[in-house]
C-alpha positions as CSV (number, residue, x, y, z in Angstrom):
1,M,73.6,-11.1,-20.5
2,S,72.0,-13.1,-17.8
3,A,68.6,-12.4,-16.5
4,M,70.1,-11.8,-13.1
5,G,72.1,-8.9,-14.5
6,R,69.2,-7.4,-16.1
7,A,66.5,-7.6,-13.4
8,P,65.3,-4.6,-11.3
9,D,63.7,-5.6,-8.0
10,R,60.0,-6.0,-7.7
11,R,59.5,-2.4,-5.8
12,T,61.5,-0.5,-8.3
13,F,59.6,-1.9,-11.2
14,L,56.1,-1.2,-9.6
15,R,57.2,2.3,-8.8
16,S,58.2,3.0,-12.1
17,A,55.2,1.4,-13.7
18,V,53.1,3.9,-11.6
19,A,55.2,6.8,-12.2
20,G,55.5,6.3,-15.9
21,G,51.9,6.1,-16.5
22,L,52.1,2.8,-18.4
23,A,48.7,1.6,-17.6
24,A,46.1,-0.1,-19.8
25,I,43.3,1.6,-21.8
26,A,41.0,0.0,-19.4
27,G,41.0,-2.1,-16.1
28,C,39.4,-5.3,-15.1
29,T,37.7,-6.0,-11.9
30,D,37.0,-8.9,-9.8
31,R,39.5,-11.3,-11.1
32,T,40.9,-14.6,-9.7
33,T,44.6,-15.7,-10.3
34,T,46.0,-18.8,-9.7
35,G,49.5,-20.8,-10.4
36,T,51.2,-24.0,-10.0
37,T,53.5,-22.7,-7.2
38,N,51.7,-19.7,-6.0
39,Q,48.0,-18.8,-5.5
40,Q,46.6,-15.2,-5.1
41,P,42.9,-14.4,-3.7
42,T,40.4,-12.7,-5.9
43,T,41.3,-8.9,-6.2
44,T,39.6,-5.6,-7.5
45,H,41.3,-3.4,-9.8
46,T,39.5,-0.2,-10.5
47,E,42.5,2.2,-11.2
48,T,43.9,3.2,-14.4
49,Q,47.0,5.4,-15.2
50,P,47.3,7.6,-18.4
51,S,49.3,5.8,-21.2
52,E,52.7,7.7,-21.6
53,M,53.6,5.5,-24.5
54,S,51.0,4.7,-27.3
55,L,49.7,1.3,-28.1
56,H,51.5,1.4,-31.3
57,E,54.7,2.3,-29.7
58,W,54.3,-0.4,-26.9
59,V,53.7,-3.1,-29.5
60,T,56.8,-2.1,-31.8
61,S,59.1,-1.9,-28.8
62,A,58.2,-5.6,-27.8
63,N,60.5,-8.4,-28.9
64,T,57.8,-10.3,-30.8
65,P,56.7,-10.2,-34.4
66,E,53.8,-7.3,-34.8
67,S,50.8,-9.3,-35.3
68,W,47.5,-9.9,-33.4
69,T,46.4,-13.5,-32.4
70,D,42.6,-13.5,-32.0
71,H,41.1,-16.0,-29.5
72,R,37.9,-14.3,-29.2
73,G,36.2,-17.7,-30.1
74,D,38.1,-19.7,-27.4
75,A,37.5,-20.4,-23.9
76,T,41.0,-20.9,-22.7
77,V,44.2,-19.6,-24.1
78,S,47.8,-20.7,-23.6
79,I,50.9,-18.3,-23.7
80,A,54.5,-19.4,-24.0
81,V,56.7,-17.7,-21.4
82,G,60.0,-17.5,-23.5
83,G,60.9,-19.8,-26.3
84,H,63.8,-21.6,-28.0
85,D,64.0,-19.0,-30.9
86,L,62.8,-16.0,-28.7
87,P,63.8,-16.8,-25.1
88,Y,62.5,-13.0,-24.2
89,A,59.3,-13.1,-25.6
90,F,55.7,-14.0,-25.0
91,Q,54.5,-16.2,-27.7
92,P,51.7,-15.1,-28.6
93,A,52.4,-11.6,-27.4
94,L,49.4,-9.7,-28.8
95,T,46.3,-11.6,-27.9
96,R,42.7,-10.8,-28.2
97,V,40.4,-12.7,-26.1
98,A,36.6,-12.3,-25.3
99,P,35.2,-11.6,-21.7
100,G,35.2,-14.9,-19.6
101,T,38.3,-16.2,-21.3
102,T,40.9,-17.9,-19.0
103,V,44.6,-17.3,-20.0
104,T,47.4,-19.6,-18.9
105,W,50.9,-18.4,-19.2
106,E,53.2,-21.4,-19.3
107,W,57.0,-21.3,-18.6
108,T,59.2,-23.1,-21.3
109,G,62.7,-23.0,-19.4
110,Y,64.2,-20.7,-22.0
111,G,65.7,-17.3,-21.1
112,G,66.1,-17.5,-17.5
113,A,63.7,-16.2,-14.9
114,H,60.4,-14.6,-15.9
115,N,57.3,-13.3,-14.5
116,V,53.9,-12.0,-15.7
117,I,53.1,-8.5,-14.4
118,A,50.3,-6.2,-15.8
119,V,51.4,-2.6,-15.8
120,D,48.0,-1.7,-14.5
121,S,48.4,-4.1,-11.5
122,A,45.3,-6.2,-13.0
123,F,47.4,-9.5,-12.5
124,D,50.7,-10.5,-11.2
125,S,52.4,-14.0,-11.1
126,G,54.8,-13.0,-8.5
127,D,58.4,-13.5,-8.2
128,S,60.5,-14.5,-11.5
129,T,61.0,-18.1,-11.9
130,A,62.8,-20.2,-14.3
131,T,61.0,-23.4,-13.6
132,E,60.0,-25.3,-16.5
133,D,56.1,-26.0,-16.8
134,H,55.4,-23.4,-14.3
135,T,52.2,-21.8,-15.0
136,F,50.3,-18.9,-14.1
137,T,46.5,-18.4,-14.8
138,H,44.0,-15.4,-14.9
139,T,40.3,-15.2,-16.1
140,F,39.5,-11.9,-17.8
141,T,35.8,-10.9,-17.1
142,E,35.6,-7.4,-18.3
143,I,36.3,-5.3,-21.5
144,G,39.9,-3.8,-21.3
145,T,43.2,-3.7,-22.6
146,H,46.3,-4.9,-20.4
147,R,49.8,-4.2,-21.1
148,Y,52.2,-6.6,-19.6
149,V,56.0,-7.6,-19.0
150,S,58.3,-10.0,-17.6
151,E,60.3,-7.7,-15.1
152,P,63.8,-9.2,-15.6
153,D,63.4,-8.7,-19.3
154,R,61.3,-5.7,-19.8
155,E,64.4,-3.6,-21.3
156,S,64.9,-6.6,-23.6
157,G,61.4,-6.1,-25.1
158,M,59.5,-9.0,-23.0
159,K,56.3,-7.4,-23.4
160,G,52.8,-8.4,-24.3
161,I,49.2,-7.3,-24.4
162,I,45.8,-8.8,-23.5
163,A,43.0,-7.1,-25.3
164,V,39.5,-8.0,-24.0
165,E,37.1,-7.4,-26.6
166,E,33.7,-8.6,-27.9
167,Y,34.0,-9.9,-31.4
168,P,32.8,-7.2,-33.7
169,T,29.9,-7.2,-36.4
170,S,29.2,-4.9,-39.2
171,G,26.7,-7.2,-40.9
172,Y,29.3,-7.9,-43.6
173,P,30.9,-11.2,-42.5
174,D,33.8,-10.9,-45.1
175,V,34.6,-7.5,-43.9
176,D,34.9,-8.8,-40.1
177,R,37.1,-11.7,-40.9
178,W,39.2,-9.4,-42.9
179,L,39.5,-6.8,-40.3
180,S,39.6,-9.0,-37.3
181,P,43.3,-8.3,-36.6
182,V,42.9,-4.7,-36.4
183,H,42.8,-3.8,-32.9
184,D,40.6,-0.8,-33.2
185,Y,37.9,-2.4,-35.5
186,D,34.6,-2.6,-33.8
187,G,32.3,-3.2,-36.7
188,T,31.5,0.2,-37.5
189,V,30.5,1.2,-41.0
190,V,31.0,4.7,-42.0
191,T,28.8,6.3,-44.8
192,D,29.2,10.2,-44.5
193,T,32.5,10.6,-46.2
194,T,34.6,9.8,-49.3
195,T,38.1,10.5,-47.9
196,V,40.2,7.9,-46.1
197,T,43.1,8.8,-44.0
198,V,46.3,6.9,-44.3
199,G,48.4,6.5,-41.7
200,D,46.2,7.9,-39.0
201,T,47.8,7.3,-35.5
202,S,45.1,9.3,-33.4
203,S,44.3,6.1,-31.6
204,G,47.8,5.0,-31.2
205,S,47.9,2.8,-34.2
206,T,48.9,2.8,-37.8
207,Q,45.9,2.4,-39.9
208,F,43.2,3.7,-42.1
209,D,40.4,5.9,-40.8
210,P,37.6,5.0,-41.4
211,L,38.3,1.4,-41.5
212,V,35.2,0.4,-43.3
213,L,33.6,2.8,-45.6
214,K,30.1,2.2,-47.4
215,V,29.4,4.3,-50.4
216,P,27.0,4.2,-53.4
217,E,28.0,2.8,-56.9
218,G,29.8,5.3,-58.8
219,T,31.3,7.2,-56.1
220,T,35.0,8.4,-56.3
221,V,36.8,7.7,-52.9
222,Q,40.5,9.3,-52.1
223,W,43.0,8.1,-50.0
224,K,44.8,11.0,-48.0
225,W,48.2,10.5,-46.5
226,A,48.4,12.1,-43.1
227,G,52.0,13.0,-43.1
228,E,55.4,12.0,-42.2
229,E,54.7,11.7,-38.3
230,S,52.1,9.2,-38.9
231,G,53.7,5.6,-38.6
232,G,55.9,5.8,-41.6
233,A,55.7,5.2,-45.0
234,H,52.4,3.5,-46.5
235,N,50.7,2.2,-49.5
236,V,47.3,1.1,-50.5
237,A,47.2,-2.1,-52.2
238,F,43.9,-4.0,-52.9
239,K,43.2,-7.7,-52.8
240,S,41.7,-9.1,-56.0
241,A,41.5,-5.7,-57.7
242,A,44.0,-3.6,-59.7
243,I,43.6,-0.6,-57.7
244,G,45.8,1.6,-55.5
245,I,49.8,1.8,-55.6
246,Q,52.4,-0.4,-54.5
247,E,54.9,1.9,-53.7
248,L,55.4,3.4,-50.2
249,R,54.8,7.2,-49.8
250,S,55.3,9.1,-46.6
251,E,54.6,12.8,-47.8
252,P,51.2,14.2,-46.8
253,G,48.6,14.6,-49.3
254,V,46.0,12.6,-51.9
255,H,48.1,9.8,-53.4
256,V,45.2,7.3,-54.6
257,T,42.0,8.2,-56.3
258,H,39.4,5.5,-57.6
259,T,35.9,5.8,-58.8
260,F,34.0,2.2,-57.8
261,N,31.7,1.5,-60.8
262,S,30.6,-1.8,-59.6
263,T,29.1,-3.0,-56.4
264,G,30.8,-5.3,-54.1
265,T,33.2,-5.5,-51.2
266,Y,36.7,-4.2,-51.8
267,R,39.6,-5.2,-49.4
268,Y,42.8,-3.3,-49.1
269,F,45.8,-2.9,-46.9
270,C,49.0,-1.3,-46.3
271,S,52.1,-3.7,-47.0
272,P,54.2,-2.8,-44.2
273,H,51.5,-2.9,-41.5
274,S,48.9,-5.2,-42.9
275,E,49.6,-7.8,-40.0
276,L,49.0,-5.5,-37.2
277,S,46.4,-2.8,-38.1
278,G,47.0,-1.8,-41.7
279,R,43.8,-3.0,-43.3
280,G,40.7,-1.4,-44.6
281,A,37.5,-2.1,-46.6
282,I,35.4,-0.3,-49.3
283,I,31.6,-1.6,-49.5
284,V,29.8,-0.5,-52.7
285,E,26.2,-1.0,-52.9
């Protein structure tokens, strides 16, 4: 199907974005946007709308692999608009950046006419274009999460997310590196429980809760499945340790129990979701 056949007009798109409430978790303010064929003045965006679609649902409906690209150590980031293998996708589509990062979307010429529109109105590249090497640039100055689309191909899954976040620090560098792909990880280490919930979706992600648990040597930890409505089937597989289960489970209840008799850092994951948010860690001291 051609891009022209799929494309709604801009007014229809913007009305539906507001009415549907598909806004970012938080807005950004005082942003400047530029492009090779269009320029926009600095604008201030303070309104956000409640999100009708969870973050997990938004990610899984996008026409792109479900994995985050972490660029919080980079001052500039490039995102391809369309591609040879995925003409109706942003690559990378799930992008983490630090405040102050400048993101440039670069048109590849694949997939027909595209644009870059934030559903919370934080940035807008203007009308769709198929011009190869066209670019649109935006600098993100404040913490926030912004979902965006290409208008002509939104229904085809041409969606993306820019998550503006500080790099988390827990005091355990190995844990921070392991959990950096997890969108909700903020460096928090929990010490007041011995139960990890598996498949918790309260924050819109398929993940473990808590993400990092610190316990004394000799503590027994249990992993309790939240249930069939919590992101599908999961397992608990450990890196470099013969702990957990490989088979996938979806029924609620405790399916893994282990007593940690040796100190160390134990990293684990859910096989179907490890590239998105299915990672966790146990610190035994």
